[in-house]
N, C-alpha and C positions, 0 to 999 in steps of 0.2 A: 905428580904426587911427591917428587923428591924434596921440594921445599918444605913439605909437611912431614918429612921424615917417615913416609909411608910408601910401601912398595907392594904391588900385587904380582910382579913378575916372578915366576918360579916359586910361587907359594900356593897353598891350597885355596886361597881366596881367588887367585887367577883361574884355577881349575873350575871352581864353582861358577864364576862369572862366565867363563867360556862355555860351560855346559848349558847355562841358562840362556845365553844369547843364541846358541845353536838350536836348542830344543823348544824354547818357549813359544815361538811363532807357530810351530807345528801343533803343539798342544792346544794353544789358544784357538786356532782355526778349526781343529777337529772337535773340540768341546763346543765351540760356537755353533758348528754345524749340527751337533746333537740337539742343542736347544732350538735351533731354527726349524728342525724337522717336526717339532711338536705341533699338532693341529691347533691352530689359533682358536678354533671354535671351543676347544676344551677350556682355554683360559677365559674366553668371553663368557661362557656359561657359568664358570666358577665365580666370576664377578657378579653375575646376576643372582647367584645363590648367596651373596653376602660375604664372600671370602675377601680378605685383605690381600694386598700384593705380596706381603711376607708369607701369608698362609699359602697362597697359590704357588709361590716359589718352592717352599719346603714340602708341600703335599702333592703337587702335580708336576711342576717343571723339573725339579731336581730328580725325583724318582724315575721319570720318563727319560731323562738325559743321562742317567747313571751308566748304561752300557756304552754310550758314546764317550763319556768322561773316562771310563776305564780304558777304552781303546786309545784315547788321547794320551793318557798317562803312560800306557805301554809303548806307544810310538815315541813319546818324548824321551822315555828312558833309553830306548834303542838308539834314538838320534843322538842323545847326549853321550852315550857310550862310544859312539863313533865307530868308523870302520877299522881304524887302527887298534882301538881298544878291544873291539870284538875279536879281532884276529889274535891279539896277545892273550885274551882270556881263553879262547877256544883252541888255539893251535900253537901258542908260544911264538917266540921270535927266532925262527930257524932260517939263517941266511940261505937264499936260493930255493927255499921250500914254501915259506909262508908269506912271501911277498904279496902285497895287495895290488890290485889293478891300477889305482892311481899312482902308486910308487913305481910300478912297472912303466907306466906312461912317462912319468917324470924322468926316470933313468934313461929311457929310450930317447927322449928328446935331448937330454944332456949328451948322449953318445952320438947324436945325429942319425939314429936309425929310424927314419920317418916311416918306413914300411911297417916296422914293428909298432910304432906309435899309432898309426891308423888302425892296425889290427886290434889293439887293445881298446882303442876309443870306440870302434864299431861294436866290439864284443860287449862293452859295458852298456851301450845304448840298446843293443838287442836284448840283453838281460832285463833292463828296466822296462822296455815296452812289453816284453813277454809277461812280466809280473803284472803290469797294469791290465793287459788283456785277460789274463787268467783270473784276476780278482773280479773284474767286471763281468766276465762270463759266469763265475760262481754266484755272484749276487743276482744276476738275471735268472739263473736256474732256480735258485732258492726262492725268489719272489714268485716265479711262475708256479712252483710247487705249492707255496703257501696259498696263493689265490685259487689254484685248482682244487686244493683240499677244502677250502672254505666254500667254493661253489658246489662241490659234491655233497658237503654236509648240510647246506641250507637251501640247495636248489629246489627241493620239494616242499620242504617246510612252507564426442565431438571435440576436436582438438582446439586448443587455445582458450577453452572456457576457463573463467576465473574460478578459483576454489571458493567454497562457501565461507562467508564471514561468520565469525563467532564472537560472542561475548562470553568470557570465561569467568564465572564467579568463583573465587577461591574457596568458598565454603561449600560448594556443590559436591554431591557424591557422583562418582563416575570418572571417566577419562575424557579429557578435553585436549584436542590436538589442533594446533594451527601453526604449521612449520613450513619452511622453505629450505631446500638443500640444493646448492648449485655446485655442479661438477663440470669438468671440461666438456663432456659429451652427454650430460644428463641434467635435467632440472626437475626436481621434485617440489610440488607445491600442493599440499593437501590440508584440509580442515575438516574435522568431524568431532562428534562427541558420542559417547556410548555409555551404557550403564551395565547392569548385571546380565542382560541378554547378550549372547554371543554375537559379535559383529564379524561378518565375513568380508575380507578384502579380496575382491575378484578382479582378475586382470591377466593379460597375457604376459609372456616373458619380457622383462624389461619395462614393465608398467610402473614399477616403484613400490610393489607390495613389500618385499623383504627389506628394502631400504627404509620404509616407514617404520617397520618393527624395530630395526636396528637403532633408529633415532630415538624411539620411545624407550628402548632398553638402555640407552646410554652408550651403546657400542659405537655409534656414529654421532657426530655433533652437527646439528642443523646450522645452516648459515644464519638464519634468523627465525624468530617465532617463539612459541610458548607451548609447554606441555604441563598439564595439571592433572594429578591423580588424587581423587578424594580430598581435594582442598590443599594438597601438598604440591608446591611448585617444583617440578623436576627440572625444567629448563625454561629460561627466560632470557632472550638475547639482550633485551633492553636493561634488565636489572643485573645482568651478568651472573645469572644463576645456572649452574650446570652440575647437578648431583652426579657423583660417580655411580656406576652400575650397582655396586654392592649396597648402596643406600637407597635404591629406588623401590625395593620390594616388588620386583617384577620377575616372574618365572618365564624362562625363554626355552622353548622346545624347537631346536633347529632341525634341518632336513636330515642330517646324518646322525642325529640324536646326541652326538658328542659325549658318549659315556667314557669315564676315565678308565682306560684299558688295564691299569695296574691295580684297580680296586674291584672288589667283589660287588655283587648286586646290592648287598646290604650296606656296604661301605659307600657305594655311589649314592644311595638314597639318604644315608645318614649325613652325607656331606652337606645336604641342604637343610638339615634340621637346625632350629634355633640354637644358639650357643648357650652354654650353662645348664643344660639338662642333665639330670642324673642318669646313670647307666640303666637303671630300671625304667625310667621314662623313655629313654632312647629305644630300648628293646620293645616296649609296648607300642610306640609309634611306628617302628619298623614293621612289626607284625601286622599292625593295622593297614599299613600301605601295601604290604605284600598280599594280604587277603583281598583288599579292595581292587587290586590290579591283577588278580588271579596269578600270582607269582609264588604261591606257597611252595616251599621246598627248593627254591632257586636262589635263596639268599647267599649261599656260599659260592655260587658260580661266578665266572668272569664274563665280561661282554662278548668275547670271542666264542664262548660256549653257548650263546643264546641265538635264537632265530631272530629274524627282522622284527616280527611282531612283539616278541618278548623284549627286545631292546627298546622298542618304542614305549612299551608300558613301563619299563624301568625309568626311562627318561621323563615320562609324565609323572610318575610317582616321586621322582627326585625334585621336579619342579614344584609339585604341590606340597611336598614336605617342608619347604621353606616358608609356607603360609604366605604366598604372595598376594598383593592386592590386585594384581593384574597378571593374566596368563597369556603369553604370546605364542601362538602355534604357527610355525613356518612350514607349510606343506608337509605335515607329519605323515601323510599316506603315500607320498610320491615314490618311495622305494619298495612298495609292497605289491604283491600280486593281487588280482581282482578278488579272489575268494577271501583272502586274509583282510584285504582292505574293507570289504563289506562287513566282516565281523567286527573289526576295530572301529569302524564308523559308528556302529550301534553302541559299542561300549563307550566310545568317546562322548556320544550324545548323553548317555546315562551319567557319566562322570561330570560333565559340564552342568547337568541339571542340578547336581548337588553342590556345585562350586558357587560360592557367594561373591566372588570378585568379578572384575571385568575380564572378558575374553575376546581376543582378536584372533581370527582364524584366517590364515592366508592360503589361497588355493587358486588354481586356474581351472579347476574341475567344477563345472556348474552343478553337477549332482551332489558332490560333497558339500558345496556351499548351501544348496537348497535344503539338504537333509539336516545339517547341523546348525545353521544360522538363521534366526528369524529376520535379521536385517542385513543388508549388503551395502558395501561401498565399492563401486566400480571405478577402476583406475585405467587411464590411457595415457601413456607417455608421461608419467609423473603427475598427472592432473586428476583430481576427483571429478568425474563427469556425471555420476548418478549415485545418489545416496537415498535409501529408503527401504521399505519392507521388501522381502523377497518377492512377494506377490506383485508389488508395484513395478519392480525392475523387470520381472519376466513378462508381465502383461503390457507394460508401457515403457519400453526401453527408449532412452532419449537420443541415442546416437547409433549409427550403424555398428560401431565397435562393441557397444554394450549388447546390442541385439545378437551379434555374433557370439559373444561370450555366453549368452543364454541359449545358444543352440540353433538360432535361426540361420538357415542356409540359402534362402532365396531373396535377392534384393534387386531392385530396379530403380533407376533415376526416375523422377516424376516431374510432371508439369501440372500445376494447379489449374483445375477447371471450375470447381465450385466448392462450397464448404463441405460437401459430402461426396465429391467425385474427383479423381485424379487420373491423369494419363500416365501409365507405366511405359516409359520410353523404351526400355530394353526388352519389354515383352510385347510391345505394339498393341496395347489394349487399354481400355478404360476400366477402372475399378471403382465400385461404390463402397463407401465406408459408413459406419454408424456415427462415430464421434465426429463433431465438426472439426475441420482442420483449417489452417491458414496458409497463406501464399508462401511462407518461409520454409515450408516442407521441402526436404531434399531427396528423400528415398522412401520407398515402401518395402515392407518385408512380409513374407509369408513362411510360416514354419512347414517343414516337409511333411510332418505327420498330420497337418490340418488340411491338406489337399485331399479332396474327395472325388470319386468317380461316379458319374451318373449317366443315365440314358436320356435325361430331360435337358436338351440343349437350350431351352428357353429360360432356365433359371438365371438369376442374377450372378454375375461374376463366373460365368461358365463358358469355356472356350474349347474348340476342337484341339486335339493334341495327338502327336505321334511319338512312339517310343524310340529313343536314340540308343540307349544301352541300359543294362541292369547290373546291379552289384548285390550279391547275396551275403547275408549275415545269418547267424544261427536261427534267428526267429523272424527276421524281417527281410523285405526286398526293398532296395533303393532303386527307384525308377527315374531315369533322366528323360525329360519330356521336351519335345519341340512343339510350340504352339503354332496354329494356323496352317502349317504345311509340314510335309515329311522331312525327316532329318537327312542331311547329306553325309554325316560321319558321326562317330561316337562323341566327338567334341561339339557337335552342333546341337545344342539344346538350350532351353530357357529355364527350366525348373527341375528341382529334385523333389520327388514324392517318396514317402516311406509308407509301406503297407505291410500288415502281417501276412505270412505265407498263406494263410487260409483265404484271405481276400485275393491274393495274387493268383491262387488256383482258379478263382471264379472269373477273372478278367483276362488272363494271359492269352486265351484263344479267341477273344472277341476281335472282330474286324476293326480296322482303323477307318476313320478317326475315332478315338475315344473322346470323351468329354470330361475335362477336369474342372472342378469348381472349388470355390472358397467362400465360406460364409463371410458376410461383411464384418462380423465381429472378429474374424480371424486375421484380418488385414492390419498390420502394424504400420 
């Protein structure tokens, strides 16, 4: 700096630069940590509600990060002040009385007193570690109390099949999806189209249900393919079209509902309202949504003051308030108890009946899917394996996986014998069926509740059986049956049968063998 006739040594510039260099990294890392702790689902949902990145920062990210920023600023000030400055401020510079530990170590080393040096070095490390342990323990205790209080408050309250090919007319009404998403350990490849009737995406964990919704909402970008909603191209890999989430007009209800914790119920719902509305219109629309979702009187409450069912209804009201052309529901009942789930399923059915847009409902629960969705798309390992009406999928499942999703529990490998008869290899018997079959058949399935017990051993598809074990539920008994001979252990069985307890009372004392049968129409 000297050739420029400028010096920062022993000036206030030097003090400012030194303080910044010492304190800024700590402030930056602490503030960054505050932003990183924000639930990314909050930001994703905000985008689907039409918010710009600037609006998301000022209305969601910054308010939620403020406590961390305040902490960062406080730490930065303390660090900039420094140990020597803090000592001078609080105790003055009294020789022999207010000496700091680093200075004590320095003077001890200069004097060659290594024992004293080690003493002070160990002392400062013990103080540091004690502080870290104390803070960590306090945070853990605080978190446990918070979670415990919340629990007390609300605790009662066929593989390899190609996807279906689609011709997607840009002028058509409805949602058309034909996408492929390649990940290191997962490959999604689905094609389907749907209109105003709710479509259920049914599949086990890891089948690709949620990933499909995220691609449609614009949260994830497919590797290739096309997504068209009511004639608007949302994504097209060939034409390099990829609308951001805020422009897709898609409402997204995620599993944890992603309500903005610093906003009230009314503010959460209003976040999704179209921009430019007058205050009077906003109040009218809010009141309409609160009444429709049975949330009257809760507009001023915050998410942590609501039960799980109330949170779900607020999230649904917020999604609908944005007037989306498509509504994506990602397992909305997964966090609810059985009684509350039943109530909300009925309300969801009524709400969707009045909704004029496209609805995709993701679940792994067959009863939810059957009750809410007239049509279903079954996914296995990222592939669409069966697409049709719920009656078709439950009556004529195309793969063992789909049959399992629909609740079928009994399967056997088969050998083709004729167009109306197969040999069930694992059950060591031949079964007659009604519908003609072909030699490419791989398995046969029988639902547990369709197994009947009879005294007439001459009936078709009737075989002697012995009881291996029973499992009791509140209203039914599950019977594990061994065909043709007595069971050697609890695990030695062929079939599971389900009967009401009234039926169980009439057969449990009957001598063996019993005779179990299945109507030809019940064999899948």
